[in-house]
Backbone bond lengths (Angstrom), bond angles and torsions (degrees), N, CA, C in turn:
res aa  C-N    CA-C-N  psi(-1)  N-CA   C-N-CA  omega(-1)  CA-C   N-CA-C  phi
1 M - - - 1.472 - - 1.528 109.71 -
2 A 1.340 116.53 130.46 1.461 120.78 -177.74 1.526 110.08 -66.95
3 P 1.338 117.32 143.04 1.465 119.93 178.24 1.523 110.92 -65.23
4 V 1.321 116.38 151.08 1.465 121.60 178.65 1.525 108.69 -70.67
5 K 1.313 116.13 130.51 1.462 120.27 178.89 1.524 109.83 -76.73
6 Q 1.325 115.66 130.45 1.458 121.97 179.40 1.527 109.92 -104.72
7 L 1.330 116.51 145.40 1.453 120.18 177.58 1.525 111.68 -57.86
8 S 1.298 116.64 -30.15 1.459 121.20 -176.14 1.526 113.78 -80.79
9 D 1.343 117.33 -6.79 1.469 120.19 -178.96 1.527 111.36 -68.58
10 P 1.333 118.39 138.76 1.464 120.17 169.93 1.525 110.34 -73.72
11 V 1.318 116.36 158.28 1.463 122.43 177.85 1.531 108.26 -131.77
12 Q 1.318 116.62 137.38 1.458 121.76 176.88 1.516 109.45 -93.84
13 I 1.341 116.37 122.43 1.468 122.50 176.47 1.521 106.61 -121.97
14 G 1.303 117.03 97.94 1.446 119.12 -173.18 1.513 109.94 59.25
15 S 1.319 116.81 -124.67 1.464 121.50 179.80 1.521 112.60 -84.96
16 V 1.326 117.86 -7.36 1.471 122.41 -173.86 1.520 110.48 -97.45
17 R 1.319 115.14 131.08 1.462 120.75 175.88 1.527 108.37 -112.31
18 T 1.311 116.29 118.11 1.457 120.31 179.25 1.529 109.44 -78.64
19 R 1.325 116.84 159.84 1.461 118.85 179.58 1.526 111.99 -89.49
20 N 1.318 117.72 -9.44 1.471 122.15 174.22 1.527 107.90 -164.97
21 R 1.333 117.21 -175.51 1.467 122.00 -175.95 1.529 112.95 -94.56
22 I 1.323 118.32 14.75 1.464 122.05 -177.87 1.522 109.58 -101.39
23 C 1.328 116.04 119.83 1.460 121.81 176.97 1.525 109.64 -112.96
24 I 1.339 116.29 135.61 1.460 120.44 169.62 1.527 106.58 -88.92
25 P 1.332 118.10 111.64 1.467 120.19 -175.24 1.524 111.47 -77.18
26 P 1.328 117.35 168.92 1.469 120.50 -179.22 1.521 112.31 -67.23
27 M 1.331 115.47 129.05 1.467 122.91 178.13 1.520 106.83 -140.66
28 V 1.336 116.88 115.79 1.463 121.46 -174.08 1.526 110.98 -68.68
29 L 1.333 115.25 133.61 1.461 121.95 176.32 1.525 108.66 -94.13
30 Y 1.323 116.79 80.33 1.456 119.56 179.50 1.524 109.96 -64.17
31 G 1.322 114.15 144.40 1.453 119.80 178.68 1.507 114.58 89.16
32 H 1.337 117.90 -3.51 1.457 120.51 -178.64 1.531 112.59 -94.75
33 A 1.319 117.79 -35.21 1.462 121.26 -178.27 1.525 110.13 -97.25
34 G 1.331 115.32 159.19 1.454 120.51 173.43 1.511 110.24 -95.56
35 E 1.333 116.57 -172.96 1.463 119.96 -178.64 1.518 112.66 -67.65
36 D 1.349 116.75 -14.27 1.463 119.56 177.86 1.519 113.18 -80.75
37 G 1.357 117.04 -6.20 1.460 121.16 177.99 1.516 114.30 71.59
38 M 1.325 117.00 16.41 1.464 121.18 -175.22 1.531 112.21 -83.68
39 V 1.329 115.12 148.15 1.462 122.08 174.73 1.527 109.38 -67.73
40 T 1.334 116.09 141.41 1.461 122.23 176.34 1.531 109.48 -114.20
41 D 1.326 115.73 170.55 1.465 120.27 176.22 1.527 110.74 -58.27
42 A 1.337 116.50 -34.67 1.470 120.05 -179.05 1.525 111.07 -62.93
43 H 1.331 117.00 -38.83 1.465 119.66 176.12 1.526 110.86 -61.75
44 V 1.312 115.95 -47.51 1.461 120.55 -176.96 1.522 110.82 -59.44
45 E 1.331 116.22 -46.76 1.461 119.14 -177.24 1.526 112.19 -70.08
46 H 1.318 117.22 -32.66 1.467 121.10 176.38 1.526 110.49 -61.03
47 Y 1.331 116.57 -49.53 1.462 119.47 -177.86 1.525 112.06 -73.24
48 R 1.315 116.90 -29.76 1.456 119.25 174.93 1.530 110.30 -62.69
49 A 1.333 116.29 -44.78 1.464 120.29 -179.82 1.525 111.57 -62.85
50 L 1.330 117.12 -40.76 1.462 119.76 179.00 1.525 110.89 -64.74
51 A 1.334 116.60 -40.70 1.466 119.91 179.50 1.520 111.36 -66.95
52 E 1.310 116.52 -41.04 1.467 120.37 179.16 1.522 111.62 -68.18
53 G 1.338 117.20 -18.35 1.458 121.41 179.67 1.511 114.38 -78.15
54 G 1.334 117.71 -2.90 1.461 119.81 171.50 1.508 117.12 99.77
55 A 1.330 118.71 9.98 1.465 119.93 178.96 1.527 110.68 -61.73
56 G 1.328 115.48 149.70 1.459 119.98 177.20 1.512 112.32 -77.32
57 L 1.335 116.18 -28.53 1.457 122.15 -177.55 1.518 107.73 -157.22
58 I 1.333 115.97 144.39 1.462 121.73 172.11 1.525 107.86 -120.38
59 I 1.331 115.93 134.12 1.462 121.06 170.10 1.521 106.69 -110.85
60 Q 1.315 116.10 114.45 1.464 121.11 -175.53 1.514 111.13 -67.76
61 E 1.310 115.25 150.46 1.459 123.77 -177.13 1.526 113.98 -50.21
62 A 1.329 115.25 158.42 1.464 122.74 179.07 1.525 109.79 -52.27
63 T 1.335 115.46 120.49 1.459 122.67 -175.83 1.524 107.55 -122.12
64 C 1.324 116.63 125.94 1.465 121.69 -161.73 1.522 113.81 -85.21
65 V 1.328 114.84 141.70 1.458 121.08 -179.63 1.520 112.35 -86.73
66 S 1.340 117.48 -9.53 1.462 120.83 176.13 1.519 109.12 -156.16
67 P 1.336 117.48 150.77 1.474 118.79 177.37 1.519 112.16 -58.15
68 E 1.343 116.54 -33.78 1.471 120.29 -178.38 1.524 112.13 -70.58
69 G 1.327 117.47 -18.51 1.457 120.91 -176.77 1.507 114.64 -91.59
70 R 1.344 116.84 5.07 1.464 119.57 -178.46 1.528 112.07 -75.29
71 L 1.338 114.98 149.41 1.458 120.65 172.52 1.520 110.21 -78.66
72 R 1.352 115.24 -36.86 1.460 122.42 176.87 1.531 108.03 -141.87
73 Q 1.313 115.27 165.30 1.460 119.52 -176.92 1.521 113.38 -72.24
74 D 1.346 116.94 -12.70 1.470 120.06 -177.33 1.529 111.53 -106.69
75 Q 1.320 115.93 38.24 1.451 121.41 179.82 1.527 109.79 -104.06
76 L 1.338 116.67 145.63 1.451 120.59 179.35 1.527 111.14 -63.15
77 G 1.334 115.35 147.66 1.449 120.32 -179.94 1.514 112.98 -124.75
78 I 1.338 114.66 157.88 1.461 121.68 173.73 1.531 108.86 -139.69
79 W 1.350 114.53 35.63 1.457 120.09 -177.78 1.529 112.95 -95.01
80 A 1.337 116.80 -4.89 1.460 119.49 -176.46 1.523 110.88 -139.26
81 E 1.322 115.40 151.31 1.462 120.45 -177.99 1.516 112.34 -63.83
82 D 1.345 117.62 -32.19 1.460 118.28 -177.18 1.526 112.62 -73.16
83 Q 1.349 117.48 -4.33 1.466 120.47 173.85 1.528 112.50 -86.40
84 V 1.330 116.30 -15.57 1.466 120.66 -174.92 1.528 113.33 -64.88
85 P 1.356 120.60 -44.17 1.469 118.89 -179.06 1.525 113.58 -58.12
86 G 1.329 117.66 -39.46 1.459 119.82 178.58 1.517 111.90 -65.98
87 L 1.330 116.47 -42.22 1.465 120.55 177.28 1.529 110.67 -62.09
88 K 1.317 116.06 -36.40 1.464 120.46 177.89 1.527 110.91 -61.90
89 R 1.325 117.30 -32.67 1.480 120.45 177.69 1.530 110.54 -62.37
90 I 1.341 117.10 -40.05 1.467 119.92 177.82 1.521 109.87 -64.07
91 V 1.323 116.70 -45.93 1.464 120.93 179.80 1.518 110.72 -57.40
92 E 1.319 116.93 -46.71 1.460 120.36 -177.86 1.526 111.45 -64.27
93 A 1.339 117.33 -37.39 1.465 120.37 178.33 1.525 111.34 -65.35
94 V 1.323 116.81 -42.54 1.465 121.53 -178.57 1.523 110.82 -71.71
95 H 1.309 116.77 -45.81 1.465 119.89 177.82 1.523 110.98 -62.41
96 G 1.327 117.01 -33.16 1.455 120.50 178.70 1.517 113.14 -62.66
97 A 1.335 115.46 -23.24 1.465 120.49 177.17 1.526 111.75 -96.81
98 G 1.330 117.10 10.04 1.464 120.51 174.81 1.504 115.43 79.50
99 C 1.339 117.25 23.43 1.469 120.58 -176.57 1.524 110.43 -120.18
100 P 1.338 118.88 136.49 1.467 120.38 172.70 1.523 110.77 -75.67
101 I 1.325 115.89 157.81 1.459 120.23 -179.34 1.516 110.43 -142.95
102 F 1.336 115.49 131.77 1.456 122.98 171.52 1.526 107.97 -105.78
103 L 1.315 116.56 157.92 1.467 121.64 178.01 1.519 109.21 -114.50
104 Q 1.342 116.34 129.25 1.460 119.58 176.67 1.529 109.52 -81.74
105 I 1.322 115.33 124.57 1.460 122.93 -176.92 1.532 108.45 -98.88
106 H 1.335 116.56 125.30 1.464 119.91 -162.97 1.536 113.09 -135.17
107 H 1.326 114.02 143.35 1.470 122.67 163.83 1.514 106.59 -139.99
108 G 1.338 117.00 131.14 1.461 121.21 -172.59 1.513 113.99 -58.46
109 A 1.304 118.67 -74.63 1.464 121.97 -178.04 1.517 108.03 179.71
110 V 1.319 115.68 172.62 1.465 121.95 171.68 1.524 106.97 -125.66
111 R 1.315 115.61 159.98 1.466 119.13 -175.90 1.527 112.72 -64.80
112 D 1.328 115.71 -43.46 1.469 119.39 -173.24 1.521 108.61 -147.71
113 L 1.321 116.45 110.76 1.471 119.55 179.36 1.519 111.77 -59.24
114 S 1.326 116.77 -35.60 1.461 120.27 -175.83 1.529 111.92 -64.30
115 A 1.345 116.12 -23.36 1.464 119.89 -177.99 1.519 112.83 -83.38
116 L 1.320 118.18 -10.02 1.458 121.28 -179.61 1.513 110.65 -76.20
117 S 1.322 116.26 134.70 1.464 120.15 173.42 1.524 108.86 -79.91
118 A 1.314 115.80 164.50 1.465 119.77 177.05 1.521 110.40 -60.23
119 L 1.340 117.45 -37.46 1.465 120.40 178.74 1.524 111.19 -65.23
120 E 1.330 117.52 -37.10 1.463 120.48 178.38 1.530 110.73 -66.84
121 I 1.322 116.70 -38.34 1.465 119.35 177.47 1.528 109.82 -66.66
122 E 1.313 116.71 -40.65 1.465 119.41 178.35 1.528 111.07 -63.01
123 S 1.326 117.20 -35.38 1.463 120.76 176.97 1.523 110.95 -65.79
124 L 1.334 116.89 -41.81 1.464 120.80 176.44 1.523 110.50 -63.98
125 R 1.320 116.21 -43.62 1.473 120.55 176.96 1.519 110.75 -56.14
126 D 1.330 116.36 -47.49 1.457 119.99 -177.57 1.526 111.24 -66.21
127 A 1.347 117.42 -32.77 1.464 120.18 177.07 1.528 110.44 -64.63
128 F 1.330 117.67 -40.54 1.463 121.02 175.86 1.525 110.52 -62.75
129 I 1.313 116.39 -46.45 1.466 119.86 -178.87 1.522 110.27 -61.94
130 D 1.331 117.06 -47.62 1.464 120.32 -179.17 1.527 111.17 -61.23
131 G 1.338 116.93 -39.92 1.457 119.76 178.32 1.520 111.67 -62.78
132 C 1.329 116.44 -41.57 1.462 119.99 179.02 1.528 111.47 -65.15
133 L 1.332 116.42 -39.65 1.459 119.86 179.34 1.527 110.89 -66.90
134 R 1.331 117.16 -35.45 1.459 119.51 175.24 1.529 110.21 -66.36
135 A 1.322 116.80 -38.59 1.467 119.70 177.44 1.516 110.76 -60.20
136 C 1.325 116.16 -40.27 1.464 120.24 177.78 1.525 110.43 -63.08
137 R 1.341 116.18 -44.19 1.464 119.18 -179.74 1.527 111.66 -66.76
138 A 1.323 116.97 -27.50 1.463 120.49 177.94 1.526 112.31 -75.69
139 G 1.337 117.11 -12.24 1.453 120.43 175.96 1.508 115.99 103.22
140 Y 1.340 118.29 4.07 1.464 119.96 178.34 1.529 109.98 -61.95
141 D 1.312 115.98 149.11 1.462 121.01 179.28 1.518 112.02 -75.80
142 G 1.315 116.49 -17.68 1.451 120.54 179.72 1.510 110.55 178.75
143 V 1.328 115.54 -177.16 1.463 121.84 179.19 1.524 109.65 -131.19
144 E 1.321 113.78 154.68 1.460 122.08 171.91 1.525 107.37 -120.62
145 L 1.326 117.59 111.69 1.454 121.20 174.66 1.528 108.23 -68.82
146 H 1.328 116.64 133.71 1.470 119.25 -178.88 1.525 108.70 -86.91
147 G 1.346 115.31 103.81 1.449 120.49 -175.93 1.514 113.91 -118.87
148 C 1.342 117.97 30.92 1.468 119.86 177.75 1.529 109.63 -144.18
149 H 1.352 116.32 -165.19 1.479 123.14 174.37 1.524 113.92 58.26
150 S 1.332 117.51 30.63 1.467 124.17 175.20 1.522 113.55 73.65
151 Y 1.323 118.44 10.69 1.454 120.89 -179.27 1.527 110.60 -83.84
152 L 1.325 117.37 -178.50 1.454 122.04 -165.07 1.530 114.20 -53.52
153 L 1.332 117.28 -53.93 1.464 118.75 -177.15 1.519 111.23 -65.37
154 C 1.324 116.44 -30.47 1.461 121.66 175.47 1.537 110.13 -65.24
155 Q 1.324 116.68 -40.22 1.462 120.02 176.30 1.528 111.08 -57.06
156 F 1.321 115.66 -40.73 1.462 119.49 -179.37 1.527 111.49 -70.37
157 L 1.338 117.53 -33.35 1.461 120.71 -174.03 1.529 113.39 -79.72
158 N 1.326 117.75 -25.10 1.462 120.24 -175.70 1.531 109.69 -90.11
159 R 1.323 116.70 119.24 1.460 120.29 -175.25 1.530 112.44 -66.63
160 R 1.344 117.66 -16.14 1.458 119.66 177.62 1.524 112.05 -81.51
161 T 1.318 117.87 -18.53 1.465 121.12 179.52 1.522 111.87 -110.47
162 N 1.311 117.57 -14.20 1.461 122.01 178.50 1.528 108.38 -107.85
163 R 1.318 115.53 102.44 1.469 120.67 -179.88 1.526 111.26 -115.22
164 R 1.306 115.61 27.40 1.459 119.37 178.20 1.534 110.31 -66.20
165 R 1.337 115.53 160.47 1.465 121.10 -178.97 1.525 111.50 -121.96
166 D 1.342 114.86 27.35 1.459 120.49 177.32 1.526 107.80 -124.45
167 P 1.320 120.51 -173.93 1.468 120.23 -178.83 1.524 114.08 -55.97
168 Y 1.349 117.69 -25.79 1.464 119.90 -179.36 1.527 112.91 -76.23
169 A 1.331 116.84 1.36 1.463 119.36 170.72 1.523 110.39 -61.49
170 D 1.319 115.78 -25.73 1.458 121.83 171.94 1.523 106.83 -95.08
171 G 1.336 117.12 107.27 1.464 120.91 -176.02 1.507 113.73 -60.05
172 L 1.321 116.89 -22.74 1.462 119.79 179.02 1.527 111.96 -66.05
173 V 1.331 116.43 -23.31 1.468 119.70 -179.98 1.526 109.86 -62.87
174 L 1.335 117.25 -46.37 1.461 120.42 179.23 1.527 111.13 -63.84
175 I 1.328 116.95 -43.55 1.464 119.38 -179.96 1.518 110.59 -63.77
176 K 1.328 117.81 -38.14 1.460 120.70 177.70 1.533 110.57 -62.33
177 E 1.318 117.01 -41.27 1.460 119.91 179.07 1.529 110.98 -65.13
178 I 1.335 116.99 -39.83 1.465 120.43 177.13 1.527 109.73 -65.06
179 Y 1.326 116.10 -48.36 1.469 119.81 -179.64 1.521 111.08 -57.58
180 D 1.314 117.69 -47.33 1.467 120.87 -177.79 1.526 110.70 -61.75
181 G 1.335 116.87 -40.15 1.456 120.39 -180.00 1.516 112.40 -66.27
182 V 1.334 116.01 -40.41 1.466 119.82 179.40 1.522 110.59 -70.27
183 R 1.308 116.45 -44.24 1.466 119.71 -178.09 1.528 110.91 -63.89
184 A 1.318 116.90 -35.97 1.458 120.23 179.77 1.528 111.89 -66.77
185 G 1.337 116.65 -26.31 1.458 120.28 -176.35 1.507 114.95 -102.58
186 T 1.339 117.78 6.21 1.461 120.80 -178.50 1.524 109.47 -133.57
187 S 1.325 114.82 167.04 1.469 119.60 177.20 1.521 109.48 -77.61
188 P 1.340 117.62 161.11 1.469 120.30 177.82 1.525 112.89 -61.26
189 D 1.334 117.91 -18.67 1.462 120.94 179.94 1.522 112.87 -75.69
190 F 1.323 117.93 -16.57 1.459 120.99 -178.53 1.523 108.62 -77.91
191 V 1.327 116.52 120.64 1.466 122.14 -173.32 1.529 110.42 -82.98
192 I 1.324 116.08 136.23 1.464 122.08 176.47 1.523 108.33 -125.66
193 G 1.334 115.89 121.98 1.463 121.59 177.57 1.511 109.86 -137.59
194 I 1.315 116.48 -171.19 1.464 120.20 -176.28 1.513 110.44 -148.70
195 R 1.328 115.88 144.84 1.463 120.61 166.32 1.520 106.48 -91.26
196 L 1.307 115.14 119.65 1.461 121.78 -165.75 1.519 111.01 -124.58
197 G 1.328 116.12 139.51 1.451 120.00 174.71 1.524 110.73 -74.49
198 A 1.327 116.14 131.34 1.464 119.99 177.17 1.525 111.27 -71.95
199 F 1.332 116.70 -25.57 1.464 121.73 -173.47 1.532 108.47 -123.15
200 E 1.338 116.36 100.06 1.461 118.66 -171.79 1.524 112.55 -137.72
201 P 1.318 122.05 62.49 1.456 126.00 7.10 1.527 114.21 -90.30
202 G 1.349 118.48 -14.50 1.462 121.20 178.60 1.510 110.83 -120.88
203 L 1.331 115.56 175.78 1.459 120.29 -178.13 1.527 111.86 -65.05
204 S 1.329 117.97 -34.71 1.466 119.41 -178.87 1.526 110.90 -60.56
205 E 1.345 116.63 -40.17 1.466 119.74 177.09 1.530 110.68 -68.37
206 G 1.331 117.00 -38.95 1.459 119.72 177.43 1.521 111.91 -60.84
207 I 1.320 116.33 -41.31 1.464 120.65 177.42 1.534 110.23 -65.25
208 G 1.334 116.45 -41.94 1.455 119.72 178.45 1.525 112.12 -61.48
209 H 1.326 116.53 -42.83 1.460 120.09 176.92 1.532 110.72 -62.16
210 A 1.331 116.56 -43.85 1.461 120.81 -178.09 1.524 111.25 -59.36
211 K 1.314 116.45 -46.17 1.466 120.32 -179.09 1.529 111.11 -65.23
212 A 1.327 116.31 -39.56 1.465 119.73 179.33 1.522 111.26 -67.67
213 L 1.321 117.35 -38.01 1.466 121.15 -179.57 1.519 111.31 -69.24
214 E 1.335 116.82 -36.89 1.462 118.87 174.83 1.534 109.82 -63.37
215 A 1.329 116.63 -44.95 1.460 120.13 179.46 1.527 111.39 -62.88
216 M 1.323 116.37 -30.59 1.460 122.26 178.66 1.527 111.49 -66.91
217 G 1.332 116.17 -29.98 1.456 120.45 -179.51 1.504 115.26 125.40
218 L 1.347 118.40 -5.57 1.460 119.57 179.15 1.524 110.27 -63.47
219 Q 1.332 116.25 149.87 1.464 120.63 -166.58 1.526 114.90 -110.09
220 F 1.328 117.94 -6.88 1.468 119.66 171.83 1.519 108.88 -159.24
221 L 1.337 115.17 158.56 1.462 123.04 179.69 1.526 108.30 -129.21
222 D 1.325 116.44 116.44 1.462 122.80 179.60 1.527 106.05 -102.86
223 I 1.325 117.03 104.99 1.466 121.65 -165.03 1.524 112.28 -93.04
224 S 1.339 115.39 133.77 1.462 120.88 177.01 1.529 108.68 -147.06
225 Y 1.337 116.54 -153.70 1.455 121.27 178.39 1.533 110.81 -81.16
226 G 1.335 115.52 159.57 1.449 121.11 176.96 1.516 111.88 -97.25
227 Y 1.329 115.98 -136.66 1.461 120.93 -175.52 1.530 110.00 -79.56
228 A 1.327 116.53 122.54 1.466 122.04 -175.12 1.527 111.27 -59.14
229 G 1.320 115.44 133.14 1.457 120.85 178.91 1.508 114.29 81.50
230 E 1.319 117.20 -4.63 1.468 121.53 -179.58 1.522 110.22 -127.60
231 M 1.349 116.05 42.64 1.461 120.97 -176.83 1.515 110.97 -133.15
232 D 1.319 115.49 143.08 1.460 123.00 166.78 1.526 105.48 -107.17
233 L 1.338 117.15 110.59 1.456 121.84 -171.67 1.525 113.60 -86.04
234 T 1.304 117.45 17.83 1.459 120.75 -179.83 1.525 110.64 -69.00
235 A 1.339 115.43 125.44 1.465 121.16 177.33 1.516 108.57 -155.13
236 P 1.330 117.90 140.60 1.464 120.37 178.20 1.523 110.24 -72.88
237 G 1.341 114.45 175.66 1.456 119.05 175.88 1.506 112.98 111.76
238 D 1.316 115.81 -173.49 1.459 123.94 -176.63 1.521 110.39 -63.34
239 P 1.335 119.22 116.89 1.470 120.79 -178.42 1.520 113.10 -64.79
240 K 1.338 117.62 -14.12 1.466 119.78 177.02 1.532 111.04 -74.24
241 L 1.317 117.49 -19.27 1.463 120.89 177.12 1.523 109.97 -83.95
242 S 1.318 116.40 151.86 1.462 121.23 178.25 1.525 110.05 -66.26
243 P 1.344 117.42 157.29 1.466 119.08 177.40 1.533 113.55 -54.48
244 P 1.347 119.61 -46.25 1.473 116.36 179.90 1.521 113.34 -66.64
245 A 1.345 118.15 -29.37 1.467 119.48 176.66 1.514 110.53 -68.11
246 R 1.346 116.96 -39.71 1.463 119.51 175.84 1.524 110.69 -66.55
247 G 1.344 116.20 -40.07 1.452 119.42 176.72 1.515 111.96 -63.05
248 A 1.337 116.45 -39.57 1.464 120.69 178.76 1.520 110.97 -61.63
249 A 1.330 116.03 -40.87 1.468 119.66 179.61 1.525 111.14 -63.55
250 E 1.331 117.08 -38.90 1.464 120.04 177.68 1.524 110.92 -68.65
251 I 1.311 116.97 -39.43 1.462 120.46 178.41 1.520 110.70 -64.58
252 Q 1.340 117.22 -40.20 1.462 120.17 -178.91 1.525 111.60 -60.22
253 K 1.326 117.55 -28.44 1.462 120.95 178.32 1.527 112.26 -66.09
254 T 1.328 116.84 -20.45 1.468 120.53 -172.03 1.521 113.58 -106.67
255 V 1.332 117.94 -7.43 1.466 121.27 -178.34 1.525 109.45 -130.73
256 S 1.330 115.27 161.88 1.465 119.93 179.24 1.521 112.87 -103.62
257 I 1.352 118.22 -13.16 1.463 120.55 177.72 1.530 109.45 -79.63
258 P 1.340 118.21 157.36 1.470 120.26 -177.95 1.521 112.59 -62.81
259 V 1.325 115.00 137.00 1.459 123.29 175.32 1.530 107.76 -114.77
260 F 1.336 116.40 135.76 1.459 123.31 179.44 1.531 108.61 -103.87
261 A 1.341 116.08 145.59 1.465 121.56 175.25 1.523 109.81 -114.35
262 V 1.342 115.82 148.79 1.462 120.80 -174.09 1.522 110.72 -140.80
263 E 1.284 115.94 165.16 1.466 130.63 171.06 1.530 113.45 87.30
264 G 1.323 113.71 127.14 1.458 121.40 175.70 1.517 114.45 70.06
265 I 1.326 117.46 16.74 1.474 121.18 -178.78 1.520 107.09 -96.31
266 R 1.318 115.79 94.62 1.467 121.29 -171.10 1.519 113.46 -114.22
267 T 1.328 116.91 -25.38 1.458 121.31 -174.67 1.523 109.91 -124.40
268 R 1.326 115.93 170.35 1.462 119.87 176.51 1.526 110.42 -59.35
269 A 1.334 116.41 -41.45 1.467 119.86 -179.71 1.527 110.85 -61.31
270 D 1.340 117.23 -39.72 1.464 120.61 177.48 1.525 110.56 -61.80
271 A 1.333 115.70 -45.75 1.466 120.06 -177.67 1.520 111.21 -64.51
272 E 1.316 116.53 -41.63 1.460 119.82 179.93 1.520 111.17 -68.30
273 A 1.327 117.15 -30.34 1.463 120.06 179.63 1.525 111.56 -66.88
274 V 1.328 117.74 -39.87 1.460 118.38 -179.96 1.529 111.16 -72.22
275 L 1.335 116.78 -33.20 1.466 118.30 174.82 1.525 110.31 -65.83
276 A 1.326 116.19 -40.12 1.463 119.70 178.58 1.523 111.72 -63.67
277 A 1.347 116.24 -27.24 1.466 120.15 177.89 1.526 112.10 -72.46
278 G 1.355 116.50 -16.50 1.453 118.50 172.55 1.510 117.33 126.90
279 V 1.353 118.16 -14.40 1.459 118.71 -178.04 1.526 110.87 -72.55
280 E 1.320 115.89 166.36 1.462 120.90 -177.48 1.524 113.54 -90.85
281 I 1.337 117.18 -32.51 1.466 121.04 -173.16 1.522 109.07 -137.17
282 T 1.335 115.49 142.52 1.452 121.43 177.12 1.519 110.19 -108.24
283 D 1.326 116.59 130.12 1.462 121.91 175.05 1.531 108.61 -85.78
284 V 1.317 116.73 125.07 1.466 121.71 176.14 1.521 106.70 -119.91
285 G 1.329 115.59 103.33 1.452 120.32 -173.09 1.505 114.60 -97.57
286 R 1.332 116.76 -79.78 1.468 119.70 -170.66 1.518 113.14 -66.38
287 S 1.322 118.13 -30.55 1.471 118.02 176.74 1.522 110.97 -66.16
288 A 1.333 117.01 -28.64 1.462 119.90 175.80 1.523 111.16 -73.67
289 L 1.340 117.49 -27.55 1.460 119.63 173.06 1.526 110.08 -68.47
290 V 1.320 115.67 -40.75 1.465 120.10 176.97 1.516 110.35 -63.59
291 D 1.324 116.52 -46.20 1.467 122.41 -174.84 1.528 108.92 -137.90
292 P 1.352 117.45 95.24 1.464 119.61 -179.38 1.527 113.67 -57.62
293 N 1.343 117.09 -20.54 1.466 121.23 178.74 1.531 112.72 -90.56
294 W 1.332 116.61 14.15 1.467 121.62 -178.59 1.525 111.90 -51.87
295 P 1.334 119.84 -50.29 1.478 118.50 -177.77 1.526 112.60 -60.11
296 E 1.316 116.44 -48.37 1.462 120.44 -177.63 1.522 111.52 -60.84
297 K 1.335 116.38 -44.56 1.462 120.42 -179.12 1.528 110.86 -64.75
298 V 1.326 117.03 -46.59 1.463 120.67 -177.68 1.528 110.67 -63.10
299 L 1.317 116.88 -41.64 1.467 119.96 -179.05 1.525 111.72 -69.01
300 R 1.327 117.18 -23.67 1.472 120.46 175.71 1.526 111.89 -88.47
301 G 1.335 116.58 -2.96 1.458 119.97 -178.91 1.511 113.55 79.33
302 E 1.329 117.41 22.10 1.463 121.70 -178.96 1.530 110.57 -101.09
303 P 1.325 118.19 156.11 1.471 120.50 175.60 1.523 110.38 -63.12
304 A 1.308 115.75 141.34 1.468 120.79 179.54 1.517 109.21 -129.22
305 G 1.328 115.86 156.90 1.451 119.65 175.12 1.514 110.71 -66.31
306 A 1.317 116.73 160.64 1.464 120.99 -178.92 1.513 110.22 -148.08
307 C 1.311 115.76 148.75 1.456 122.36 174.90 1.523 109.45 -61.93
308 M 1.338 116.08 138.35 1.463 121.36 -179.51 1.532 111.74 -93.85
309 G 1.327 116.88 -1.07 1.460 119.96 175.70 1.515 114.90 73.01
310 C 1.318 118.05 37.39 1.465 120.75 177.85 1.530 110.20 -58.88
311 R 1.324 116.14 142.47 1.467 119.78 179.41 1.535 110.23 -58.00
312 T 1.325 116.06 -44.29 1.459 121.92 170.82 1.514 107.54 -111.67
313 C 1.320 116.74 122.62 1.464 120.38 -175.36 1.527 110.62 -61.55
314 Q 1.314 115.69 113.14 1.461 120.51 -179.42 1.523 111.63 -71.90
315 W 1.328 117.50 -28.10 1.468 119.95 178.37 1.518 110.51 -59.92
316 R 1.321 116.60 -38.60 1.460 120.07 -178.30 1.526 111.48 -69.67
317 I 1.334 116.48 -28.90 1.465 120.17 176.98 1.524 110.10 -76.06
318 D 1.333 115.53 -49.52 1.468 122.40 179.52 1.518 107.21 -164.53
319 P 1.346 119.10 112.54 1.463 120.54 -178.17 1.528 114.04 -51.72
320 A 1.340 116.96 -29.70 1.466 119.69 -179.86 1.528 111.87 -68.03
321 R 1.348 117.52 -19.17 1.464 121.48 179.78 1.521 112.98 -92.10
322 C 1.325 117.45 -3.26 1.465 121.40 -176.61 1.530 110.15 -67.30
323 P 1.357 118.77 117.76 1.464 120.48 -179.26 1.523 113.16 -58.04
324 G 1.332 116.77 -36.42 1.453 119.66 178.33 1.511 111.71 -63.06
325 R 1.324 116.72 -41.20 1.462 120.79 178.60 1.524 111.28 -68.39
326 I 1.316 115.76 -39.47 1.468 119.22 178.76 1.519 110.19 -61.81
327 L 1.334 117.15 -45.41 1.460 121.17 179.27 1.523 110.57 -64.06
328 L 1.330 117.52 -41.88 1.452 121.21 178.79 1.521 111.14 -61.32
329 R 1.322 116.09 -44.05 1.458 120.00 -179.61 1.527 111.42 -62.71
330 K 1.324 116.76 -40.73 1.463 120.25 179.33 1.527 111.02 -63.98
331 K 1.337 116.98 -40.19 1.458 120.58 178.37 1.522 110.96 -64.99
332 E 1.328 115.78 -40.73 1.462 119.32 -179.54 1.519 111.29 -67.91
333 E 1.320 117.27 -33.85 1.461 121.16 179.20 1.511 112.49 -67.97
334 K 1.337 117.10 -27.19 1.459 121.63 179.69 1.520 112.46 -79.66
335 Q 1.325 116.22 -19.74 1.472 119.98 -176.65 1.533 111.09 -77.79
């Protein structure tokens, strides 16, 4: 019988050893960057606080490989060399707190994959590779290619949105080219993983992608949703877990590299439930925004703040308006 996975257990991801099984997943800080995509003091202090809160791993927010690939004009970028020094400041702040950090490499989407020429795809490929190489030079421990949530690589992976009639009809071809380019330009210690849709369009395809990506050489799979409106969310397992968490548990059965689970993981009980389902690492996102010390408190057995599940995230509008933070502050004032 396999031993019970504990939140406090370290996990080996390639050359990186986490200090526990709690990962802060990528969450974009809208309103912090300017149109130049540069890191600000607010970014540095945000990630410093998360690292000091005891997380085992931080994956930095979606950072764009080209200005055209941004979701909004105030998103961080990694398309130019002059962005590297600012990104290095985040790395140094996080490493200073004893936490490893990966950078999520992102491109939003294009209107129609079929309209892209082979040269345009090669340009996008090279932008991903260059962004990853800049991340390495900035000191990140690794990168997470953004391959879900309807973004570019997700478009290529979902057979309902990729109707090309050339080798790129198989979305894995583009990812393989990106992986090979990054691996050729970095040391073996630099970790390369992907955020992957469990349902692309169904779980069987998600499992197939996961197995192929492991064989390709990728070192972790951070599982979430695939292309919006083109998914069958059917997955076995505990119905109390989110569909991507159930999908992640099924994927973990088929691969040996660490698989991360996400969505609706707000409390210690939630985190322990996804570990019990079989995955290696639990993503704790919005509760960490409410309480950056969530990992440390939970691992010590202390009460921690938690996301209240607002329909529109109030933290993103103004952290002072976040109901979870307000409740946490009131509890702390009574102590």
